[in-house]
C-alpha positions in Angstrom: -30.7 31.4 -6.6 -29.5 28.9 -4.3 -25.7 28.5 -4.2 -24.6 24.9 -4.9 -23.4 23.1 -1.7 -19.5 23.0 -1.2 -18.2 19.7 -2.4 -17.1 17.3 0.2 -15.1 15.1 -2.4 -12.7 16.2 -5.0 -13.3 13.6 -7.5 -15.5 10.6 -8.1 -14.5 8.0 -10.8 -17.1 5.6 -12.4 -16.5 2.4 -14.2 -14.3 -0.8 -14.2 -13.1 -2.4 -10.9 -11.2 -5.5 -11.3 -8.5 -7.6 -9.5 -5.3 -7.5 -11.5 -3.2 -10.8 -11.3 0.2 -9.8 -12.5 2.8 -12.6 -13.5 5.8 -12.3 -11.3 8.1 -14.0 -13.8 9.4 -11.0 -15.7 10.4 -11.7 -19.5 8.1 -14.9 -19.6 4.8 -15.6 -21.9 1.6 -15.4 -20.0 1.6 -19.2 -20.8 4.6 -19.8 -18.8 3.8 -17.7 -15.6 3.9 -19.7 -12.4 2.9 -17.0 -9.7 0.9 -13.9 -9.7 0.7 -10.7 -7.6 -2.8 -9.5 -6.7 -3.8 -5.8 -6.8 -6.7 -3.6 -7.6 -7.2 -2.7 -11.1 -9.4 -1.1 -13.6 -8.9 2.4 -14.9 -11.5 4.2 -12.5 -10.4 2.1 -9.6 -6.6 2.9 -10.4 -7.4 6.7 -10.6 -9.3 6.7 -7.2 -6.3 5.0 -5.5 -3.8 7.4 -7.4 -5.6 10.6 -6.6 -6.2 9.6 -2.9 -2.4 8.9 -2.5 -1.9 12.3 -3.8 -3.9 13.9 -1.3 -7.3 14.2 -3.0 -10.6 13.1 -1.5 -11.6 10.5 -3.9 -14.5 8.0 -4.4 -15.4 5.1 -6.9 -18.8 4.3 -8.0 -19.0 0.7 -9.6 -20.2 -2.9 -8.7 -18.0 -5.6 -7.5 -19.0 -9.2 -6.8 -20.5 -10.3 -3.6 -17.5 -12.5 -2.9 -13.9 -12.6 -1.7 -12.4 -10.7 -4.7 -15.1 -7.9 -4.4 -14.4 -7.6 -0.8 -10.8 -7.3 -1.5 -11.3 -4.3 -3.9 -13.6 -2.5 -1.3 -11.4 -3.0 1.7 -8.3 -2.2 -0.3 -9.8 1.1 -1.3 -10.8 1.8 2.1 -7.2 1.3 3.2 -6.2 3.8 0.5 -8.4 6.3 2.0 -10.8 6.1 -1.1 -14.7 6.7 -0.4 -16.6 3.4 -1.2 -20.1 4.4 -0.4 -20.7 4.3 -4.2 -19.7 0.8 -4.5 -22.6 -1.8 -5.0 -22.0 -5.4 -4.0 -23.6 -7.5 -6.6 -24.8 -11.0 -5.4 -25.2 -12.3 -8.9 -22.3 -11.5 -10.8 -18.5 -12.1 -10.2 -15.7 -9.6 -9.8 -13.8 -9.0 -13.0 -10.4 -10.3 -13.1 -7.3 -9.4 -15.4 -4.4 -11.7 -16.0 -1.2 -9.9 -17.1 2.5 -10.5 -17.9 5.5 -8.5 -18.9 6.9 -10.3 -21.7 9.3 -7.8 -23.2 9.9 -4.1 -22.8 6.5 -2.5 -23.4 4.8 -5.8 -24.2 2.3 -7.0 -21.8 -0.2 -9.6 -22.8 -3.3 -9.5 -20.9 -6.6 -11.5 -20.6 -9.8 -9.7 -19.5 -11.9 -12.1 -17.7 -15.2 -10.2 -17.8 -18.0 -12.2 -18.9 -21.2 -10.7 -17.3 -18.8 -9.2 -14.6 -20.3 -7.1 -11.7 -18.9 -3.6 -12.8 -20.7 -3.9 -16.3 -24.1 -4.4 -14.4 -23.9 -0.9 -13.2 -27.2 0.9 -13.7 -28.7 4.4 -13.4 -30.4 3.3 -10.1 -26.8 2.8 -8.6 -26.1 6.5 -9.3 -27.1 8.6 -6.1 -27.7 12.3 -7.1 -26.5 13.5 -3.7 -23.3 11.4 -3.7 -22.5 12.7 -7.3 -23.2 16.3 -6.4 -20.8 16.1 -3.4 -17.7 15.9 -5.7 -16.1 18.7 -7.4 -15.7 16.5 -10.4 -16.7 13.2 -12.0 -14.5 11.1 -14.2 -16.3 9.0 -16.7 -14.5 6.3 -18.6 -14.7 4.8 -22.1 -15.7 1.1 -21.5 -18.7 2.1 -19.5 -20.2 3.6 -22.8 -20.0 0.2 -24.4 -23.3 -0.9 -23.0 -26.7 0.7 -22.7 -27.1 0.3 -18.9 -23.5 1.4 -18.0 -23.7 4.4 -20.5 -26.9 5.4 -18.8 -25.3 5.2 -15.5 -22.6 7.5 -16.6 -24.7 10.1 -18.5 -26.9 10.4 -15.3 -23.8 11.0 -13.3 -22.6 13.7 -16.0 -26.1 15.3 -15.9 -26.1 15.7 -12.1 -22.6 17.0 -12.0 -23.4 19.8 -14.7 -26.5 20.7 -13.0 -24.6 21.2 -9.8 -21.8 23.3 -11.3 -19.4 20.4 -11.2 -16.7 19.4 -13.7 -16.9 16.3 -15.9 -13.7 14.6 -16.8 -13.6 12.1 -19.7 -10.8 9.3 -19.6 -11.2 7.9 -23.1 -9.7 4.5 -21.8 -10.2 2.6 -25.0 -9.9 -1.3 -25.1 -11.1 -2.6 -28.4 -11.8 -6.1 -27.1 -14.1 -4.6 -24.3 -16.2 -3.4 -27.1 -16.2 -6.7 -28.7 -13.7 -5.8 -31.5 -10.8 -8.1 -30.6 -10.3 -11.7 -29.4 -9.7 -12.6 -25.8 -6.0 -13.0 -26.5 -5.8 -9.4 -27.8 -6.2 -7.6 -24.5 -3.1 -5.7 -24.9 -4.5 -4.4 -28.3 -4.8 -0.6 -28.3 -6.6 0.6 -31.5 -9.2 -1.0 -33.9 -11.2 1.7 -35.9 -14.9 1.5 -35.4 -17.6 4.0 -36.5 -19.9 2.6 -33.7 -17.3 3.3 -30.9 -16.5 6.7 -32.4 -20.2 7.6 -32.7 -20.8 6.5 -29.0 -17.6 8.3 -27.6 -18.1 11.4 -29.8 -21.4 12.1 -28.4 -19.7 12.5 -24.8 -17.3 14.9 -25.8 -19.5 18.0 -25.8 -20.5 17.6 -22.2 -16.9 17.4 -20.9 -14.6 19.8 -19.2 -11.4 17.8 -19.4 -10.7 15.1 -22.0 -7.7 12.9 -21.7 -6.4 10.2 -24.2 -3.6 8.7 -26.0 -3.1 9.6 -29.9 -5.2 6.2 -30.6 -8.0 7.3 -28.1 -8.2 10.8 -29.5 -8.6 9.4 -32.8 -11.2 6.8 -32.0 -13.2 9.5 -30.0 -13.1 12.0 -33.0 -13.6 9.3 -35.7 -10.6 10.8 -37.5 -7.6 9.1 -39.2 -4.9 11.4 -37.8 -4.1 13.2 -34.8 -4.4 16.7 -36.1 -7.8 15.8 -37.7 -8.8 14.5 -34.3 -8.0 17.2 -32.4 -9.6 19.7 -34.8 -12.8 17.7 -34.6 -12.9 17.7 -30.9 -12.3 21.2 -30.6 -15.2 21.8 -33.0 -17.5 20.1 -30.4 -16.2 21.3 -27.2 -14.0 24.1 -25.4 -12.8 21.5 -23.1 -9.0 21.2 -22.1 -7.6 18.5 -24.0 -4.6 16.4 -22.9 -2.9 14.3 -25.4 -0.8 11.5 -23.8 2.2 10.5 -26.0 3.8 7.8 -23.8 7.6 8.3 -23.3 7.3 11.6 -24.8 5.0 13.0 -22.2 2.0 15.1 -23.1 0.6 18.2 -24.8 -2.1 20.2 -23.4 -4.6 22.2 -25.6 -6.5 24.8 -23.6 -7.7 26.9 -26.6 -7.6 26.7 -30.5 -5.5 23.8 -31.7 -2.4 25.1 -33.2 -1.1 24.2 -36.6 2.0 23.1 -35.2 0.8 20.6 -32.5 4.0 20.9 -30.6 3.1 24.5 -29.5 0.6 23.2 -26.9 1.2 23.4 -23.2 4.0 20.9 -22.2 5.4 20.1 -18.7 8.7 18.7 -17.7 9.4 15.2 -18.9 11.3 12.4 -17.2 13.4 10.0 -19.1 13.2 6.6 -17.4 13.3 2.9 -18.5 10.0 1.5 -19.8 9.4 -1.6 -17.7 5.6 -1.9 -17.8 3.3 0.4 -19.5 -0.1 -1.1 -18.1 -1.6 1.4 -15.6 0.7 4.3 -16.7 -2.2 6.3 -18.0 -4.2 6.0 -14.8 -1.2 7.2 -12.8 -0.8 10.2 -15.3 -4.4 11.0 -14.9 -4.1 10.9 -11.0 -1.1 13.3 -11.2 -3.0 15.8 -13.7 -6.0 15.8 -11.5 -4.0 16.6 -8.4 -3.0 19.9 -10.1 -6.1 20.5 -12.1 -8.5 20.3 -9.2 -6.3 22.4 -7.0 -6.0 25.1 -9.6 -2.4 24.8 -10.7 -1.1 26.0 -13.9 -1.6 23.5 -16.9 2.1 23.0 -17.2 2.4 22.1 -13.5 -0.5 19.6 -14.0 1.3 18.1 -17.0 4.6 17.8 -15.1 3.0 16.0 -12.1 1.2 13.8 -14.5 4.4 12.9 -16.3 6.1 12.2 -13.1 3.5 9.9 -11.8 3.4 8.0 -15.3 7.1 7.6 -15.0 6.6 5.8 -11.6 4.1 3.4 -13.1 6.1 2.5 -16.1 9.2 1.8 -14.0 7.3 -0.5 -11.7 5.6 -3.8 -12.1 2.0 -3.4 -10.8 -0.7 -0.7 -11.3 -2.2 1.0 -8.4 0.0 -0.3 -5.7 3.1 1.4 -7.4 1.5 4.8 -7.8 3.3 7.5 -5.8 2.2 9.2 -2.6 2.3 12.9 -2.4 5.4 12.7 -0.3 7.0 10.5 -2.5 6.3 12.5 -5.7 7.3 15.8 -3.9 10.6 14.0 -3.0 11.2 13.0 -6.7 10.3 16.4 -8.2 12.7 18.0 -5.7 15.6 15.6 -5.9 15.1 13.7 -9.0 16.8 10.2 -9.0 20.2 8.7 -10.2 18.3 5.9 -11.8 16.5 5.6 -15.0 14.6 2.4 -13.6 13.0 4.3 -10.5 12.3 0.7 -8.9 15.8 0.6 -8.0 16.0 3.9 -6.2 16.2 2.9 -2.5 15.3 6.3 -1.2 12.3 6.4 -3.3 11.4 2.8 -2.7 11.5 3.6 1.2 9.4 6.4 1.0 6.8 4.6 -1.1 6.6 1.7 1.4 6.5 4.0 4.4 3.8 6.2 3.0 1.8 3.6 1.5 1.5 1.0 4.5 -1.7 -1.0 4.8 -2.5 0.1 8.2 -1.2 2.7 10.8 -0.3 1.7 14.4 -0.3 5.0 16.4 -0.1 2.9 19.6 1.0 -0.8 19.9 0.8 -2.9 23.2 2.1 -6.4 22.3 2.4 -9.6 24.4 5.6 -11.2 23.5 5.7 -15.0 23.4 8.1 -15.8 20.5 10.5 -17.1 23.1 11.7 -20.6 22.4 14.9 -21.5 24.4 13.5 -20.0 27.6 10.2 -21.9 27.3 12.0 -25.1 26.5 14.2 -24.5 29.9 10.8 -24.1 31.6 9.0 -27.0 30.0 11.8 -29.6 30.4 10.7 -33.0 29.0 7.2 -31.3 28.2 8.4 -29.4 25.2 5.6 -31.0 23.1 3.0 -28.9 25.2 4.7 -25.5 24.5 2.5 -24.9 21.6 -0.7 -25.5 23.7 0.7 -22.9 26.0 1.2 -20.3 23.3 -2.5 -20.8 22.6 -3.4 -19.8 26.0 -1.3 -16.6 25.7 -3.2 -15.6 22.4 -6.5 -16.1 24.6 -5.0 -13.8 27.5 -3.9 -11.1 24.9 -7.3 -11.2 23.0 -9.2 -10.8 26.4 -7.0 -7.7 27.3 -7.7 -6.4 23.7 -11.3 -7.0 23.7 -11.4 -6.0 20.0 -9.8 -2.7 20.5 -7.0 -1.8 18.0 -3.5 -1.2 19.2 -2.8 -4.6 20.6 -0.4 -7.3 19.2 1.8 -10.5 19.8 5.2 -11.7 19.0 4.7 -15.5 18.0 7.3 -17.9 16.4 7.1 -20.4 13.8 8.7 -23.2 15.7 6.0 -23.6 18.5 3.5 -20.9 17.7 1.9 -22.3 14.5 -1.5 -23.1 16.3 -1.1 -19.9 18.2 -0.7 -17.9 15.0 -4.0 -19.4 13.6 -5.7 -18.5 16.8 -4.4 -14.9 16.7 -5.7 -14.5 13.2 -9.1 -14.7 14.4 -8.5 -11.6 16.4 -7.5 -8.1 15.3 -4.1 -8.3 16.5 -0.7 -7.1 15.0 1.5 -10.0 14.7 5.5 -10.0 14.7 7.5 -13.3 14.0 10.9 -13.8 14.8 13.7 -14.9 12.2 16.9 -15.2 14.4 18.4 -18.3 15.9 18.0 -17.6 19.6 21.2 -16.3 21.3 23.3 -16.5 18.2 26.2 -13.7 18.0 26.9 -13.1 15.1 23.3 -13.1 14.2 22.0 -16.2 12.4 18.5 -17.1 10.9 16.5 -20.0 12.4 15.6 -22.9 9.9 17.0 -21.3 6.7 19.1 -18.4 5.8 16.7 -18.0 2.7 14.5 -15.5 4.4 12.6 -14.7 1.2 11.2 -18.1 0.7 9.9 -18.1 4.2 8.1 -14.7 4.0 6.2 -15.7 0.8 4.0 -17.9 3.0 3.4 -15.4 5.6 0.1 -13.3 5.8 0.7 -10.0 4.3 0.3 -8.0 7.6 2.7 -10.1 9.7 5.9 -8.3 10.6 9.3 -10.0 10.6 11.3 -9.6 13.7 14.9 -9.9 14.2 16.5 -9.8 17.4 20.4 -8.7 17.4 22.7 -8.4 20.3 24.6 -5.5 19.0 26.9 -3.0 20.9 28.8 -0.2 19.0 32.0 -1.0 20.8 32.2 -4.5 19.6 34.8 -5.5 17.1 34.0 -4.4 13.7 34.2 -7.8 12.2 31.4 -9.1 14.3 29.4 -5.9 13.8 29.8 -5.9 10.1 28.6 -9.5 10.0 25.7 -8.5 12.1 24.8 -5.7 9.8 24.9 -7.8 6.7 22.5 -10.3 8.3 20.1 -7.4 9.2 20.5 -6.2 5.8 19.6 -9.4 4.2 16.5 -9.7 6.4 15.4 -6.1 5.4 15.9 -6.8 1.8 13.7 -9.9 1.9 11.1 -7.8 3.7 11.1 -5.0 1.1 10.9 -7.3 -1.8 8.2 -9.6 -0.4 6.1 -6.6 1.1 6.5 -7.0 4.8 7.2 -4.7 7.7 10.4 -5.4 9.7 11.1 -4.9 13.4 14.8 -4.9 14.6 15.3 -5.6 18.3 18.6 -4.3 19.7 20.1 -5.3 23.0 23.3 -3.8 23.6 23.4 -4.5 27.4 24.1 -8.1 26.8 27.5 -7.4 25.2 29.0 -4.6 27.2 28.5 -1.4 29.5 25.9 1.0 28.2 25.4 4.9 28.9 23.0 7.6 27.6 24.4 7.4 24.1 25.0 3.7 23.5 21.8 2.9 21.9 21.8 6.1 19.8 25.3 5.3 18.7 24.2 1.8 17.7 21.1 3.0 15.5 23.6 5.6 13.8 25.8 2.6 12.7 23.0 0.6 11.6 21.3 3.6 9.7 24.7 4.3 8.0 24.6 0.8 6.7 21.4 1.2 5.0 19.0 -0.2 7.6 15.8 1.4 7.9 13.3 -0.8 9.7 9.6 -0.1 10.1 10.0 -0.6 13.9 12.7 -0.6 16.5 12.5 -2.7 19.8 14.9 -1.2 22.3 15.6 -1.5 26.1 14.2 1.1 28.5 16.5 3.9 28.6 18.1 5.4 31.8 16.9 9.1 31.2 15.1 11.4 29.0 18.3 12.6 27.5 18.9 9.0 26.4 15.6 9.1 24.5 16.2 12.5 23.0 19.5 11.1 21.5 17.4 8.3 20.0 14.6 10.6 18.7 17.2 12.7 17.0 18.8 9.9 15.2 15.6 8.5 14.0 14.2 11.8 12.9 17.6 12.4 11.1 17.9 9.2 9.3 14.4 8.1 8.7 11.3 10.4 9.6 9.0 7.7 8.2 9.9 5.0 10.9 6.8 3.7 12.6 8.3 4.1 15.9 10.0 2.3 19.0 8.5 -0.5 21.1 10.1 -1.1 24.7 11.1 -4.7 25.4 10.8 -6.0 28.9 13.5 -8.9 29.3 12.2 -10.2 32.7 11.9 -7.1 34.7 9.3 -6.7 37.2 6.0 -4.8 36.4 7.0 -1.9 38.7 10.5 -1.4 37.0 8.8 -1.4 33.7 6.2 0.9 34.6 9.1 3.2 35.7 10.7 2.8 32.5 7.3 3.6 30.6 7.2 7.0 32.5 10.7 8.0 31.3 9.9 6.9 27.7 6.8 8.9 27.6 9.1 11.9 27.1 10.1 10.4 23.7 8.6 11.3 20.4 9.1 8.0 18.8 8.1 5.4 21.5 4.7 4.0 20.4 4.2 1.3 23.2 5.8 -2.0 24.3 6.3 -5.8 23.6 6.9 -7.6 26.7 7.1 -11.2 27.2 8.5 -13.0 30.5 7.3 -10.5 32.9 3.8 -11.5 31.7 4.0 -15.3 31.1 7.0 -16.7 33.0 5.4 -17.3 36.4 2.2 -18.8 34.7 4.3 -21.0 32.5 6.2 -22.5 35.4 3.1 -23.2 37.3 1.2 -24.6 34.2 3.9 -26.9 33.1 4.4 -28.1 36.8 0.8 -29.0 36.7 0.1 -26.5 39.4 -2.2 -24.3 37.4 -5.1 -24.9 34.9 -5.5 -23.5 31.4 -8.1 -21.1 32.7 -6.0 -20.0 35.5 -3.1 -19.6 33.2 -5.1 -17.3 30.9 -6.3 -15.2 33.8 -2.8 -14.8 35.3 -1.3 -13.6 31.9 -4.3 -11.5 31.2 -4.1 -9.8 34.6 -0.3 -8.9 34.1 -0.7 -7.8 30.6 -3.6 -5.8 31.6 -1.3 -4.1 34.4 1.4 -3.1 31.9 -1.5 -1.7 29.6 -2.9 0.3 32.4 0.7 1.5 33.3 1.4 2.5 29.8 -1.9 4.3 29.3 -1.5 6.3 32.6 
């Protein structure tokens, strides 16, 4: 007998994949919503994301439209670490959409826009036997038993899984209007009795190893009118582990005979929290349960992890984007939270943001040309041409990057609009300044309302704040500086953008090997935890060691430090690079005038052509890249 091949995936989920559009005005009717937040949705897609965040090797089998929303789902799943080989792009159908609102506590009206949508066109031909056999478990979901073609696809996957000794998990996931049992406006409806649905779902139960559902879902699957009768009927059909979800009351797990007193099943630790939005909580719950169940944990532990993941979901607005990472869940299980509304817990929110970032940047080498005052001084009466020069700088950076990851630019809103569009055509990290140049205390340029500006920025753009800050300055000035920095960080966190804080103590007073580390300590104590720091080259390895220690103590999830250049010569910066290489936190550099200043002077004076300016800046940028990479 040939032994089954060892699985390379932990779990494959099958079924719905949609784009959720969540109303951002809380307490409003869906009719009154003015703006929406976009995320991946659909029970199987949510579970694929949730399990991936918890460290499982997950995949999704579905169809998406061959258009922008379908590509969004696929690309976002890839960013989450979900295997997407089982996703079929359908050129004839549109990706499903769901519009949702939080109207009241536990009340979330929703509209499914799923007429002939892509995921409901899934067929048996889309089920690759080798792919299904590569996973330790497959998760089938209720909605995809509502049509013959999608039912056939899921049943094929179940047969392949069982033939290869894999587990079959059934998330009942009952949505009456997706079975044609309720109107379009009844998307939030959870239960409509139907013999047709019960017959279809009941036929799935004997083939499963794990069955998960709410009280209503257990009843519809069993065709029974009470929870005890439903559990008894299911147990008569299968020895599968049954997980009964009870909302705020947690869950009960039944691994053997159903007890007369249903409360005598296996329960995990519960987490009393504020119910903010119930949508997607079951998918988070399933993710936590699967993390334990597929790793051989005791059922009580599985239930505890499931309850905790559900608590995160109901305390936050969106579905998949709000599910916890393994680091976040572990922190919560160890430390708890002083808040019933977990979305108000700064520590958890920071871990969540830091461990679910869209993209990692192990190394970052950036050409900084967000300068405004310096270029105005060089341009003189030709300030109207500064925007054109910044476009040339983008060409220089793109030439050096040559499509490689790990390169970026700092560009501003005042003169850099065209350059930002140009940079968007390349795979470059982008940072954008907020500060009014040279202001002490710190002030923001254009508007002090940072949040309204960030809404218009591409989601991967990082806001940058330059702050001249010295720990020995008067406390009144430093307190004002910290308040401004915190305002910028608060806006970045709420809008979902990275923030880089650039510190230059040397402009305000004498510095030694501990000055920068002391400044960081003060800012961390004030609640600042930027994604990036941009710091001056330090005089010694000891100075970098002090900085490393402070960052490790206060924020181990910090992306790292970038070196600034001011207008130092290339040789001086290269020497600073060598010292910084001893640091654990320095990830690269963001240098400006060293690269562009000479070219700018010659170009504005009419002594250098566009092509020559690009070549000059590219040569200087390349020299710094080579110095860093050495």
